[in-house]
C-alpha positions in Angstrom: 88.6 78.1 -24.8 86.4 81.2 -25.6 87.3 82.4 -29.2 89.7 82.2 -32.1 90.5 85.4 -34.2 92.5 85.4 -37.4 93.9 88.6 -38.7 95.6 89.5 -42.0 94.6 86.5 -43.9 93.1 86.7 -47.4 89.2 86.1 -47.3 89.9 83.1 -49.7 91.8 81.2 -47.2 90.6 82.5 -43.7 87.8 79.9 -43.2 90.2 77.2 -44.1 93.0 78.5 -42.0 90.8 78.0 -38.8 91.1 74.2 -39.5 94.8 74.3 -39.0 94.2 75.4 -35.2 94.6 72.1 -33.2 91.3 70.6 -32.4 92.1 70.8 -28.5 92.5 74.5 -28.8 89.3 75.3 -30.6 86.2 76.4 -28.7 83.9 73.6 -27.6 80.5 73.0 -29.2 78.2 74.6 -26.6 75.6 71.7 -26.7 78.3 68.9 -26.7 79.8 70.5 -23.6 76.6 70.7 -21.7 76.0 67.0 -22.4 79.4 66.3 -21.0 78.6 68.2 -17.8 75.1 66.8 -17.4 75.9 63.0 -18.3 79.6 62.1 -18.3 80.0 62.0 -14.5 83.3 63.6 -14.5 84.6 61.6 -17.6 83.4 58.2 -16.4 81.2 58.0 -19.5 82.0 58.9 -23.1 79.0 61.5 -23.7 79.4 65.0 -25.1 82.9 66.4 -25.1 85.2 67.6 -22.3 86.2 71.2 -22.2 89.3 72.1 -24.2 92.1 73.5 -22.0 94.7 76.0 -23.1 98.1 74.5 -23.9 100.8 76.9 -25.1 102.8 74.0 -26.9 99.5 73.4 -29.1 99.2 77.1 -29.6 102.6 77.3 -31.0 102.0 74.1 -33.2 98.8 75.8 -34.5 100.7 78.9 -35.4 103.2 77.0 -37.3 100.6 75.0 -39.2 98.8 78.2 -40.2 102.0 79.7 -41.5 102.9 76.6 -43.5 99.3 76.6 -44.9 99.8 80.3 -46.1 103.1 79.4 -47.7 101.8 76.4 -49.4 99.1 78.7 -51.0 101.6 80.9 -52.7 102.6 83.2 -49.8 106.1 81.9 -49.6 107.4 84.6 -47.3 104.3 84.6 -44.9 104.8 84.8 -41.2 102.2 84.2 -38.4 102.4 85.5 -34.8 100.1 84.4 -31.9 98.6 86.3 -29.0 96.8 84.8 -26.0 94.2 87.0 -24.2 92.8 85.3 -20.9 89.8 86.7 -19.4 87.6 85.1 -16.6 89.5 81.9 -17.0 88.7 81.7 -20.6 91.2 82.2 -23.5 91.0 84.0 -26.7 93.7 83.1 -29.3 94.7 85.7 -31.9 96.7 84.7 -34.9 98.1 87.7 -36.9 99.5 86.9 -40.4 101.9 89.0 -42.6 101.4 87.3 -45.9 103.8 89.2 -48.2 104.1 88.7 -51.9 101.7 86.2 -53.8 104.0 84.0 -55.9 102.6 82.9 -59.4 103.7 80.4 -61.9 105.8 81.8 -64.8 107.0 78.9 -66.7 106.4 75.0 -66.5 108.7 72.3 -68.2 109.2 68.7 -67.6 112.4 66.6 -67.4 111.5 62.7 -68.0 114.1 60.2 -68.4 112.0 57.4 -70.2 111.2 58.5 -73.6 108.2 56.2 -73.6 106.7 58.1 -70.6 107.6 61.4 -72.3 105.0 60.7 -75.1 102.5 59.2 -72.7 102.7 62.2 -70.4 102.7 64.9 -73.0 99.8 63.4 -74.8 97.7 63.6 -71.6 99.1 66.7 -69.9 96.6 69.2 -71.1 93.8 67.2 -69.3 95.8 66.2 -66.3 97.8 69.3 -65.2 96.8 71.9 -62.5 100.0 73.9 -63.2 99.4 76.7 -65.7 101.2 80.1 -66.3 99.9 82.9 -64.1 98.1 80.6 -61.7 98.8 80.9 -58.0 101.8 78.8 -56.9 100.2 76.2 -54.8 101.9 73.1 -53.3 98.5 71.3 -53.3 98.6 71.7 -57.1 102.1 70.2 -57.3 100.8 67.3 -55.2 97.8 67.0 -57.4 99.8 66.9 -60.6 102.2 64.4 -59.1 99.1 62.1 -58.2 97.8 62.6 -61.6 101.1 61.5 -63.3 101.3 58.4 -60.8 97.7 57.4 -61.7 98.6 57.8 -65.5 101.4 55.5 -65.3 99.2 52.8 -63.1 96.6 53.0 -65.8 99.1 52.0 -68.6 100.9 49.0 -67.3 103.5 50.7 -65.0 102.9 48.4 -62.0 106.2 49.2 -60.3 105.9 52.9 -60.8 106.3 54.8 -57.4 105.3 58.5 -56.5 108.8 58.9 -55.3 110.0 58.9 -59.1 108.3 62.3 -59.5 109.8 65.5 -58.0 109.3 69.1 -58.7 111.9 71.9 -58.4 110.9 75.7 -58.4 113.0 78.6 -59.0 112.0 81.7 -57.2 115.3 83.5 -57.2 113.9 86.3 -59.5 112.3 87.9 -56.3 109.4 89.3 -58.4 106.5 87.0 -57.0 107.1 84.4 -59.9 108.1 80.9 -59.9 109.6 78.7 -62.7 108.6 74.9 -62.0 110.3 72.0 -63.6 108.7 68.3 -63.0 111.3 65.6 -63.0 110.4 61.9 -63.5 113.5 59.6 -62.9 114.0 56.1 -63.9 114.2 53.2 -61.4 117.9 53.0 -60.0 120.3 51.3 -62.2 117.7 50.9 -65.2 117.2 52.8 -68.4 113.4 52.6 -68.6 110.3 51.6 -66.5 108.9 48.0 -67.1 105.5 47.6 -68.4 103.4 44.6 -67.1 100.5 42.6 -68.5 98.0 40.5 -66.6 98.7 36.5 -66.7 96.6 34.1 -64.7 94.0 34.9 -61.8 93.5 32.8 -58.7 90.2 33.4 -56.9 90.0 32.2 -53.2 86.8 32.5 -51.2 87.1 31.6 -47.5 84.3 30.9 -45.1 82.3 33.5 -43.5 84.7 33.5 -40.5 87.7 34.4 -42.9 89.3 30.8 -42.6 90.3 28.3 -45.1 89.9 25.0 -43.3 90.4 21.6 -44.8 91.3 20.7 -48.5 89.2 22.2 -51.3 89.6 21.4 -54.9 90.8 24.0 -57.2 88.5 24.5 -60.4 90.3 25.6 -63.5 87.6 27.8 -65.0 89.3 28.7 -68.2 92.9 29.8 -69.5 92.9 32.7 -67.0 91.0 31.7 -63.9 91.4 29.3 -61.1 88.6 29.2 -58.4 88.8 27.9 -54.8 85.7 28.1 -52.6 86.0 27.0 -49.0 82.5 28.2 -48.2 81.1 26.0 -50.8 78.4 28.5 -51.7 79.5 30.2 -55.0 79.8 29.5 -58.6 82.9 30.8 -60.4 80.8 32.9 -63.0 79.5 35.3 -60.7 82.9 36.4 -59.5 84.7 36.3 -62.9 82.3 38.3 -64.7 83.3 41.2 -62.3 87.0 40.8 -62.7 87.8 43.4 -65.3 91.5 42.7 -65.8 91.6 39.9 -68.4 94.7 38.0 -69.5 96.9 39.9 -71.7 95.6 43.3 -70.7 98.1 45.9 -69.6 98.0 46.3 -65.8 95.5 49.0 -64.9 94.9 50.4 -61.4 91.4 51.7 -62.4 90.3 48.1 -63.5 91.7 46.9 -60.4 89.6 49.3 -58.2 86.6 48.6 -60.5 87.0 44.9 -59.8 87.1 45.5 -56.1 84.0 47.9 -56.2 81.8 45.5 -58.2 82.5 42.6 -56.1 81.7 44.6 -53.0 78.5 45.9 -54.6 77.3 42.2 -55.0 76.3 42.6 -51.2 77.3 38.9 -50.6 81.0 39.5 -49.4 82.0 41.1 -46.1 85.6 42.0 -47.2 86.9 42.3 -50.7 90.4 43.7 -50.5 92.3 45.0 -53.6 93.7 42.1 -55.8 97.4 41.3 -55.2 100.0 40.6 -57.7 102.9 38.4 -58.2 105.6 38.9 -60.9 106.4 35.8 -62.9 110.1 34.7 -62.4 111.0 35.4 -66.0 111.6 38.3 -68.3 108.0 38.5 -69.7 106.8 41.2 -67.4 103.7 39.3 -66.6 101.5 39.4 -63.3 99.6 36.7 -61.6 96.6 38.0 -59.7 95.3 36.8 -56.4 91.7 37.8 -55.1 90.8 36.8 -51.7 87.3 37.3 -50.5 85.5 36.6 -47.3 81.7 36.2 -47.7 78.9 37.6 -45.5 76.8 35.3 -43.4 74.2 33.9 -45.8 71.0 34.6 -43.7 70.0 37.8 -41.9 66.9 39.4 -40.4 65.9 42.9 -39.8 63.1 44.5 -37.9 61.9 48.0 -38.6 59.1 50.1 -37.3 57.3 53.5 -37.1 54.9 55.0 -34.6 52.6 58.1 -34.8 49.9 59.6 -32.8 47.7 62.7 -33.1 44.9 63.4 -30.3 42.8 60.4 -30.0 44.3 58.6 -33.1 47.4 56.6 -33.0 49.0 53.8 -35.0 52.2 51.7 -35.8 53.8 50.3 -38.7 56.1 47.3 -38.2 58.0 45.2 -40.7 60.4 42.3 -40.9 62.9 41.5 -43.7 64.5 38.1 -44.0 67.5 37.9 -46.4 69.2 35.0 -48.0 72.3 36.5 -49.8 73.2 33.7 -52.1 70.5 31.7 -53.6 71.4 29.1 -56.2 75.1 29.8 -55.5 74.9 32.8 -57.9 74.9 35.8 -55.4 71.3 36.2 -56.1 69.6 37.8 -53.1 66.2 36.5 -51.9 64.2 38.9 -49.6 61.0 38.0 -47.9 59.2 40.9 -46.2 56.1 41.3 -44.3 54.6 44.4 -43.0 51.7 45.1 -40.6 50.2 48.7 -40.0 47.2 49.5 -37.9 45.5 52.7 -36.9 43.4 53.0 -33.7 41.1 55.8 -32.9 39.7 56.8 -29.5 38.1 59.8 -30.9 34.3 60.5 -31.1 34.2 59.8 -34.7 35.5 56.1 -34.2 33.4 53.2 -35.2 34.4 51.5 -31.9 36.1 53.7 -29.2 39.7 52.5 -28.8 39.2 49.9 -31.6 41.0 49.5 -34.9 40.0 51.8 -37.6 42.1 50.2 -40.4 44.8 47.7 -40.9 47.0 46.6 -43.6 49.0 43.5 -43.9 51.7 43.0 -46.7 53.9 40.1 -47.6 56.2 39.9 -50.5 59.2 38.2 -51.9 62.0 39.5 -54.3 64.7 37.6 -56.0 67.5 39.9 -57.3 70.1 38.6 -59.7 73.4 40.7 -60.1 73.3 40.8 -63.9 70.7 41.4 -66.7 68.9 38.1 -67.3 67.3 38.2 -70.9 67.1 35.9 -73.9 69.5 38.3 -75.5 73.2 38.1 -75.0 73.8 41.4 -73.7 77.1 42.7 -72.5 77.8 42.9 -68.8 76.8 46.6 -67.8 79.1 46.9 -64.9 81.4 49.8 -65.5 79.5 52.2 -63.2 77.6 49.8 -61.0 76.2 46.3 -60.8 73.1 45.7 -62.9 70.2 43.7 -61.5 67.3 41.6 -62.5 64.5 41.5 -59.9 61.7 39.1 -59.8 59.0 40.3 -57.3 55.6 39.0 -56.0 53.6 40.9 -53.4 50.4 40.4 -51.7 48.5 43.0 -49.6 45.2 43.0 -47.6 43.7 46.3 -46.5 40.9 46.3 -44.1 38.8 49.2 -43.0 36.2 48.3 -40.1 32.6 48.5 -41.3 33.5 49.3 -44.9 35.8 47.2 -47.0 38.4 44.3 -47.3 40.6 44.8 -50.3 43.1 42.3 -51.6 45.9 43.0 -54.3 48.4 40.6 -55.8 51.3 42.1 -57.8 53.9 40.4 -59.9 56.8 42.1 -61.7 60.3 41.8 -63.5 62.6 44.9 -63.3 65.9 45.7 -64.6 68.1 48.3 -63.2 71.5 49.4 -64.5 73.8 52.4 -63.9 74.5 54.5 -67.0 77.4 56.6 -65.1 78.2 56.7 -61.4 75.5 59.3 -61.0 72.8 58.0 -63.4 70.6 54.8 -62.6 67.7 53.5 -64.8 65.0 51.0 -63.7 62.9 49.3 -66.3 59.8 47.2 -65.5 58.7 45.6 -68.6 56.0 43.4 -66.8 53.9 44.6 -63.9 50.7 42.4 -63.6 48.3 43.4 -60.9 45.0 42.0 -59.7 42.9 43.7 -57.1 39.6 42.7 -55.4 37.5 44.5 -53.1 34.7 43.3 -50.8 32.5 45.9 -49.2 30.6 45.3 -46.2 26.9 44.6 -47.5 25.3 47.1 -45.0 27.9 49.8 -45.9 27.3 49.1 -49.6 23.6 49.4 -49.5 23.8 52.7 -47.5 26.5 54.2 -49.8 24.6 53.4 -52.9 21.4 54.8 -51.5 23.3 58.1 -50.6 24.6 58.3 -53.9 28.2 57.3 -53.4 28.4 55.0 -56.2 31.9 56.3 -57.2 33.3 55.1 -53.9 31.5 51.6 -54.3 33.2 51.4 -57.7 36.5 52.5 -56.5 37.1 50.2 -53.6 34.6 47.3 -54.1 35.4 46.1 -57.7 37.5 43.3 -58.8 40.0 44.6 -61.6 42.9 43.3 -63.6 45.9 45.5 -64.9 49.1 45.1 -66.6 51.5 47.8 -67.3 55.2 48.9 -67.7 57.2 51.3 -65.6 60.3 53.4 -66.0 62.3 55.1 -63.4 65.4 57.5 -63.8 67.7 58.7 -60.9 70.3 61.2 -60.7 72.8 61.5 -57.9 71.4 58.8 -55.6 74.9 58.0 -54.7 75.4 61.3 -52.9 72.4 61.3 -50.5 74.6 60.4 -47.6 77.1 63.1 -48.4 77.2 66.8 -47.4 78.0 68.0 -51.1 76.0 70.5 -53.0 74.2 68.6 -55.6 70.7 68.1 -57.2 68.8 64.7 -56.7 66.2 63.8 -59.5 63.9 60.9 -59.5 61.3 60.5 -62.1 58.9 57.7 -62.8 56.4 56.7 -65.4 53.7 54.2 -65.1 51.7 53.1 -68.0 49.0 50.2 -67.9 46.4 48.6 -69.9 47.4 49.5 -73.5 48.5 45.8 -74.5 45.2 44.5 -72.7 43.2 47.0 -74.7 44.7 46.0 -77.8 44.1 42.3 -77.3 40.6 42.8 -76.1 39.9 44.8 -79.4 41.4 42.1 -81.6 39.5 39.4 -79.8 36.5 41.4 -79.3 36.1 40.5 -75.8 32.9 41.0 -73.7 32.0 44.1 -72.0 30.8 44.6 -68.5 27.8 46.5 -67.4 29.4 49.9 -67.7 30.4 49.0 -71.2 34.1 48.3 -70.5 36.1 45.6 -72.0 37.2 42.6 -70.0 39.9 40.1 -70.1 39.6 36.6 -68.6 36.2 37.8 -67.5 37.6 40.9 -65.4 37.6 44.6 -66.2 41.1 45.9 -66.8 42.6 49.3 -65.9 44.0 51.7 -68.5 46.0 54.6 -67.1 49.2 56.6 -67.1 50.9 57.9 -64.1 54.0 60.1 -63.6 55.7 61.4 -60.5 58.8 63.5 -59.9 61.1 63.8 -56.9 63.5 66.9 -57.3 65.7 67.9 -54.4 68.3 70.5 -54.1 71.1 69.9 -51.4 73.2 72.9 -50.2 76.0 72.4 -47.9 76.4 75.1 -45.2 79.6 73.7 -43.9 80.4 71.1 -41.3 77.4 68.8 -41.0 74.9 71.4 -41.8 72.7 71.2 -44.8 69.6 72.8 -46.5 67.5 70.6 -48.6 64.6 71.7 -50.7 62.2 69.1 -52.2 59.5 69.2 -54.9 57.4 66.1 -55.4 54.7 66.6 -58.0 52.6 63.6 -59.6 49.8 63.2 -62.0 47.6 60.1 -62.8 45.0 60.0 -65.5 42.7 57.1 -66.5 41.7 56.9 -70.1 40.4 54.3 -72.7 38.9 51.5 -70.7 38.9 53.3 -67.4 36.8 56.2 -66.1 38.8 56.7 -62.8 42.2 55.6 -61.5 42.1 52.3 -59.6 42.4 52.5 -55.8 46.1 51.6 -55.6 47.3 54.3 -58.2 45.8 57.3 -56.6 47.8 59.8 -54.6 47.5 60.4 -50.8 49.2 63.1 -48.7 50.0 63.5 -45.0 52.3 61.1 -42.9 55.9 60.9 -41.8 57.6 61.5 -45.2 55.7 64.4 -46.9 53.4 66.8 -44.9 54.3 65.8 -41.5 51.5 67.9 -39.7 48.7 65.5 -41.0 48.2 61.9 -40.6 48.4 59.8 -43.6 45.4 60.0 -46.0 43.8 62.8 -43.9 44.6 65.9 -46.2 42.6 67.2 -49.1 41.5 66.9 -51.8 42.0 70.6 -52.4 39.6 72.6 -50.3 37.5 69.7 -49.2 36.0 69.9 -45.8 34.6 66.9 -44.0 32.0 69.1 -42.4 30.4 68.9 -45.9 28.7 65.7 -44.4 26.8 67.9 -42.0 25.4 66.5 -38.8 23.4 63.6 -37.7 23.3 59.9 -38.4 23.7 60.3 -42.1 26.8 62.4 -41.5 28.2 60.2 -38.8 28.0 57.2 -41.2 29.9 58.9 -44.0 32.6 60.3 -41.7 33.0 56.9 -40.0 33.1 54.6 -43.1 34.8 56.9 -45.6 37.5 58.0 -43.3 41.0 57.7 -44.9 39.3 57.0 -48.2 37.7 60.2 -49.3 40.9 62.3 -49.2 42.8 61.1 -52.2 43.4 62.7 -55.7 44.7 62.2 -59.3 47.2 65.2 -58.8 49.7 65.7 -56.2 52.2 68.4 -55.1 54.3 68.4 -52.2 57.2 70.8 -51.3 59.5 70.6 -48.4 62.4 72.8 -47.0 64.5 71.3 -44.3 67.5 72.7 -42.3 69.6 69.9 -40.9 72.4 70.6 -38.4 74.5 68.6 -35.9 73.7 68.9 -32.0 76.2 66.6 -30.5 78.8 64.1 -31.6 78.2 61.6 -28.8 74.8 61.4 -27.2 74.4 58.0 -25.5 76.4 56.3 -28.3 74.7 58.1 -31.3 75.5 61.2 -33.2 72.6 63.7 -32.3 71.2 65.8 -35.2 68.4 68.3 -35.5 66.1 69.6 -38.2 63.7 72.6 -38.8 61.3 72.1 -41.6 58.4 73.6 -43.6 56.1 71.2 -45.5 53.6 72.3 -48.0 51.2 70.7 -50.6 48.1 68.8 -51.2 46.2 66.3 -53.5 43.5 67.3 -55.9 40.9 65.7 -58.2 41.2 66.0 -61.8 37.5 66.7 -62.1 34.8 68.3 -59.9 33.2 65.7 -57.9 29.9 66.3 -56.1 31.0 64.2 -53.0 34.2 66.2 -52.8 33.4 69.8 -53.3 36.4 72.1 -53.5 38.6 69.2 -54.5 39.1 69.8 -58.1 42.5 71.3 -59.2 42.7 74.9 -60.4 45.5 77.0 -61.0 43.8 80.1 -59.8 43.1 78.5 -56.4 46.4 76.7 -56.1 47.7 78.7 -53.2 44.4 78.7 -51.4 44.1 74.9 -51.6 47.7 74.4 -50.4 48.3 73.1 -46.9 51.5 74.1 -44.7 53.0 72.6 -41.8 56.1 73.7 -39.8 58.1 71.7 -37.3 61.2 70.5 -35.8 62.9 67.1 -35.2 65.7 65.0 -33.7 67.7 62.4 -35.6 69.7 59.8 -33.5 72.4 58.5 -36.1 73.7 55.2 -35.0 75.7 54.8 -38.2 74.0 51.8 -39.5 70.5 53.5 -39.1 68.8 56.8 -38.1 66.1 56.9 -35.7 63.8 59.9 -36.2 61.5 61.9 -34.1 59.4 64.8 -35.7 57.0 67.2 -34.2 54.9 69.1 -36.8 52.3 71.8 -36.4 49.5 72.7 -38.9 50.2 76.2 -40.1 47.8 76.6 -43.0 44.8 74.4 -43.5 43.1 74.6 -46.9 39.9 73.0 -45.5 39.0 76.6 -44.2 38.5 79.7 -46.2 40.3 83.0 -46.6 42.4 84.2 -43.5 40.7 81.4 -41.4 43.1 79.0 -43.1 46.1 80.4 -41.0 45.0 78.2 -38.1 48.2 78.4 -36.0 48.4 82.3 -36.2 44.6 82.8 -35.4 44.2 80.1 -32.8 47.6 79.6 -31.2 46.0 80.1 -27.7 44.1 76.7 -28.5 47.3 74.8 -29.4 47.2 72.7 -26.1 43.7 73.2 -24.8 40.1 73.6 -26.2 38.4 76.8 -26.9 35.7 78.2 -29.2 37.6 77.1 -32.5 38.0 73.5 -31.4 34.6 73.2 -30.0 33.0 74.6 -33.3 35.1 72.2 -35.3 34.0 69.3 -33.2 30.4 70.2 -33.9 30.8 70.7 -37.6 33.3 67.8 -38.4 32.4 65.3 -35.7 36.0 65.0 -34.4 38.4 67.2 -32.4 41.1 69.4 -34.3 44.6 68.6 -33.5 47.3 71.0 -34.2 50.3 68.9 -33.4 51.4 65.6 -35.2 54.2 63.6 -33.8 56.0 61.0 -35.9 58.7 58.4 -35.0 60.4 56.6 -37.7 63.5 54.9 -39.1 65.6 56.8 -41.7 65.4 60.4 -42.9 62.1 61.6 -44.5 63.8 62.3 -47.7 
């Protein structure tokens, strides 16, 4: 199949009309077809898609479907003709429409047999109906109104109500392009009205993880409504009953039925939560007994994740493992124990040990998440739009940089998250206690102090205590896996040290050698830090999407602190922001590591401060990414592609003698902004996405003026060494790499 052409169809409907051509009569995706020819071995393997062959019966079917589509859109007299043009064994399909008169609604009325439903419908019609005078006559609008009335009945106790009771008649005999519509709601056969039902008792049955209910298990009478049977022996009744929103005596409500199913599924401990079923009591009271049958997930699981990157002589990996227990204390509380190990090797000239480890980080942590808000206060269940959580978290990390520092941190927190609406999520961390300790290599410390790098010794080598609170607000996180048009927002605020400052002043605690107050003998940090992640998602049709992202951040020390602690600073570079640079190797601002000069002293600074001297209190990252589908079936995965531009940097709040050019200045914002461009592949396996990105440095702020446009000026040195790379090697002590490759799990944002 070569091409499909539609003629005579209004622009408003021409794009949608193409979808009514049978899929087997539409042109193949060129790349999918090539994959089929290359890998399918004449259909023996299901890779790509086979060529679509012309079938006259399917062409006729498509013609009728397009004609019906136009008639349903108000062109009641529309006719469609088809033409097939064959050239060089490829067919072109031409569908030509004669639309005729567009029919519009003139009058609308209802005819409802049940008087109670008359009042209910007319009281809600204004907000439900899609049928208004002078609007286009559209059968989709009729279907939408029919469904709205059905849902209205189901929300108000009409358990037995069926869509078949609702019909529409239309009078178009006036032949003037207008239609008079009547909605008819009939009573059940042989009855004068529709019965209204109320909820009675509820039986909850939990099978084992295989879906079986073996042996005999005691039935627990929880209260006057609930009975509970648990063949898995793993759950207490409360964790299920609090998320059953249909209570005894309530009118049957399909929305509460759906809400119950959704919230029980969101507990992430059940494999299958079907909609509740109902049984009418054999009397005239119009009551319903409810049955909820649930299959739990396996209690234990384990997941491994990893990321690999390399750039010239530097390469590294990040590997993690997460163990999950989904039902601690029989309360659907989820315990996760995670460990993560990352390391970076350097074979370059500026390495402390050729081929050796430059830095390593080990993290281990545990989180215990309860599916409710746990406080001393008797708060209501905030489950209307999502399951709320209380999370207890404890994490330990050990960072090691060869020849410089070994730094430990221990963080403990309690967080609450709840969903205000389907789109709005709040996370509050009232308690976040951190203890950090740095141990600098004695020889490195002595050298740094002699060279005047006291601020680095102070930053990474001290022991410090902090206590703070955090708040995060997210908008539209539930839409991130869709192709809709929407705005995603995530804003976070982290404030620490104020309570400790108050206590230290009240109790007049001791000061250290720098005059800073201490708690329990340790200096404490006082700071405020905020960060925003703002994204614009634009659908381009099908599985094409354009994403713009802006990610600014600002941290400021105050009170008891003269600078941000090591863990609170911003860094850029890496697989998730500016992909043309390795993590922690960009900025701050216009800072160039050639500042260290040449000789033994410069070599010491470059080796020992690598990955530590390029941080800042200010961050701004912007990304633009075009995402598209390449193939539906590529060795079992959906193959997608991306083109992207990344820009941004980190900056210091104040001018630092050891980071010249690193201070943020509005007048130098563009001059100090880095840019990278690239492309990538995403292998979508459904349950996770494997990603490969290749990024090129385009604008490098460590240079001046026009020299910043490195890819344009030195494109000839992209894959081999020339004058530019040789000069950089002499001045900076390491080779310049244009290309950065990243392998990872999941999308970058």
